[in-house]
C-alpha positions as CSV (number, residue, x, y, z in Angstrom):
1,M,5.1,-17.6,-72.0
2,L,6.0,-15.8,-68.8
3,A,3.4,-14.3,-66.6
4,I,4.0,-10.7,-65.5
5,V,4.2,-10.8,-61.7
6,I,5.1,-7.2,-61.0
7,E,3.7,-4.3,-62.9
8,G,6.6,-1.8,-62.8
9,K,4.6,1.3,-63.5
10,E,2.0,0.7,-60.9
11,L,4.7,-0.2,-58.4
12,L,6.5,3.0,-59.0
13,Q,3.3,5.0,-58.7
14,T,2.6,3.4,-55.4
15,V,6.1,4.1,-54.1
16,V,6.0,7.7,-55.1
17,A,2.5,8.3,-53.7
18,S,3.4,6.7,-50.4
19,I,6.6,8.8,-50.1
20,I,4.7,12.0,-50.9
21,A,1.9,11.1,-48.5
22,G,4.2,10.1,-45.7
23,V,6.4,13.2,-45.9
24,G,3.4,15.4,-46.4
25,V,1.4,14.2,-43.5
26,T,4.5,14.3,-41.2
27,F,5.2,17.9,-42.3
28,V,1.6,19.0,-41.7
29,F,1.5,17.3,-38.2
30,S,4.8,19.0,-37.3
31,I,3.2,22.3,-38.2
32,A,0.4,21.5,-35.7
33,I,3.0,20.8,-33.0
34,W,4.9,24.0,-33.8
35,G,1.6,26.0,-33.7
36,A,0.7,24.5,-30.3
37,A,4.1,25.3,-28.9
38,R,4.0,28.9,-30.3
39,F,0.5,29.3,-28.8
40,A,1.8,28.3,-25.3
41,D,4.8,30.6,-25.6
42,L,2.9,33.6,-26.9
43,S,0.2,33.1,-24.3
44,R,2.8,33.4,-21.5
45,D,4.2,36.5,-23.2
46,E,0.7,38.0,-23.1
47,R,0.4,38.4,-26.9
48,P,-3.2,37.3,-27.4
49,L,-3.5,38.1,-31.1
50,A,-0.4,36.2,-32.1
51,A,-1.3,33.4,-29.7
52,G,-4.7,33.1,-31.4
53,A,-3.2,33.0,-34.8
54,A,-0.8,30.2,-33.7
55,A,-3.8,28.3,-32.2
56,M,-5.7,28.6,-35.4
57,L,-2.7,27.3,-37.4
58,A,-2.4,24.4,-35.0
59,A,-6.1,23.6,-35.3
60,F,-6.0,23.8,-39.1
61,A,-2.9,21.6,-39.4
62,L,-4.4,19.0,-37.0
63,A,-7.7,19.0,-39.0
64,A,-5.7,18.5,-42.2
65,T,-3.8,15.6,-40.7
66,A,-7.0,14.0,-39.6
67,A,-8.5,14.5,-43.1
68,A,-5.4,12.9,-44.7
69,V,-5.8,9.8,-42.4
70,V,-9.5,9.5,-43.2
71,I,-8.8,9.9,-47.0
72,G,-6.1,7.3,-46.7
73,I,-8.4,4.8,-45.0
74,V,-11.2,5.5,-47.6
75,V,-8.8,4.9,-50.5
76,M,-7.4,1.7,-49.0
77,T,-10.9,0.2,-48.3
78,S,-12.3,1.2,-51.7
79,K,-9.8,-0.8,-53.8
């Protein structure tokens, strides 16, 4: 009798989830950087409405990134 050392299905699920989470969090953080850069550019061009929208996008994306980090920590510590 051989013991099963590696569960293939669980390993595949872990790999897929980590790839999706890594790419997703990176993409959302890049949106935060882009929004902050657009805010600076639009502020210099004296376009306050568009600059405010870019700032809101940056803030939302930064909050989503922080939430993803917190959720990841909670998931890791609960298992």
